[in-house]
C-alpha positions in Angstrom: 0.0 0.0 0.0 2.8 2.3 0.9 4.2 2.2 -2.7 0.7 2.7 -4.1 0.2 5.8 -1.8 3.6 7.1 -2.9 2.7 6.6 -6.5 -0.7 8.3 -6.0 1.1 11.2 -4.2 3.5 11.5 -7.1 0.6 11.6 -9.6 -1.1 14.2 -7.4 2.1 16.3 -7.5 2.4 15.8 -11.2 -1.2 16.8 -11.7 -0.7 19.9 -9.6 2.4 20.8 -11.6 0.5 20.2 -14.9 -2.4 22.3 -13.7 -0.1 25.2 -12.9 1.7 24.8 -16.2 -1.7 24.6 -18.0 -2.8 27.7 -16.2 0.3 29.6 -17.3 -0.2 28.4 -20.9 -3.9 29.6 -20.7 -2.8 33.0 -19.4 -0.2 33.1 -22.3 -2.9 32.2 -24.8 -5.3 34.8 -23.3 -2.5 37.5 -23.5 -1.8 36.5 -27.1 -5.5 36.7 -27.9 -5.6 40.2 -26.4 -2.5 41.2 -28.3 -3.9 39.7 -31.5 -7.2 41.8 -31.0 -5.1 44.9 -30.4 -3.1 44.3 -33.5 -6.2 43.7 -35.6 -7.6 47.0 -34.3 -4.4 48.7 -35.2 -4.5 47.1 -38.7 -8.1 48.3 -39.1 -7.0 51.8 -38.1 -4.1 51.8 -40.5 -6.4 50.6 -43.2 -8.7 53.5 -42.5 -5.8 55.9 -42.5 -4.5 54.4 -45.8 -7.9 54.7 -47.4 -8.2 58.3 -46.3 -4.7 59.1 -47.6 -5.5 57.4 -50.9 -8.6 59.6 -51.2 -6.5 62.6 -50.4 -3.9 61.5 -53.0 -6.6 61.1 -55.6 -8.0 64.6 -54.8 -4.4 66.0 -55.1 -4.0 64.2 -58.5 -7.3 65.6 -59.7 -6.3 69.1 -58.6 -2.8 68.7 -60.2 -4.4 67.6 -63.5 -6.9 70.5 -63.4 -4.1 73.0 -62.8 -1.9 71.4 -65.5 -4.8 71.6 -68.0 -5.5 75.2 -67.0 -1.8 76.0 -67.4 -1.8 74.4 -70.9 -4.8 76.4 -71.9 -3.2 79.6 -70.6 0.0 78.9 -72.5 -2.1 78.4 -75.7 -4.0 81.6 -75.0 -0.7 83.4 -74.4 0.7 82.1 -77.7 -2.4 83.4 -79.4 -1.8 86.8 -77.9 1.8 86.8 -79.0 0.7 85.9 -82.5 -1.8 88.8 -82.5 0.8 91.2 -81.1 3.2 90.3 -83.9 0.4 90.7 -86.5 -0.4 94.2 -85.1 3.3 95.1 -85.0 3.6 94.0 -88.7 0.5 96.1 -89.6 1.8 99.1 -87.7 5.1 98.8 -89.5 3.3 98.6 -92.9 1.2 101.7 -92.0 4.4 103.6 -90.9 6.0 102.6 -94.3 2.8 103.7 -96.1 2.9 107.1 -94.3 6.6 107.5 -95.1 5.8 106.7 -98.7 2.9 109.2 -98.7 5.1 111.9 -97.2 7.8 111.2 -99.9 5.0 111.4 -102.6 3.7 114.7 -101.0 7.3 116.1 -101.0 7.7 115.2 -104.6 4.3 116.7 -105.5 5.2 119.9 -103.5 8.4 120.1 -105.4 6.6 119.7 -108.7 4.0 122.4 -107.6 6.8 124.7 -106.6 8.6 124.0 -109.8 5.4 124.7 -111.8 4.8 127.9 -109.9 8.4 129.0 -110.6 7.9 128.3 -114.3 4.6 130.2 -114.2 6.2 133.2 -112.7 9.0 133.1 -115.2 6.4 132.9 -118.0 4.4 135.9 -116.7 
């Protein structure tokens, strides 16, 4: 009986040790479960932030493309104004030349008139 009692006591001690060990493992599993839930919550938060940042990036791209298109339109408009300015300058230069030509013709006519008047006076 003595050896049977010692065997039972040993089993009881082993059981107590296993219960403690199981309890520690259960606490570890509980802690890991809590950590897993916290990490899942963080991942969900990061996902929301990422989604928000992606929307913001999309909005910035849209704004950039709008500004780029506007800038292109303004450059084209500016080129049009440069062309009109050059056309006006060319026309102004043509008119200046025409005025110079007219003045030259007037001077020639005035000289002819003066010459004719001189001839008229000589004849009188």
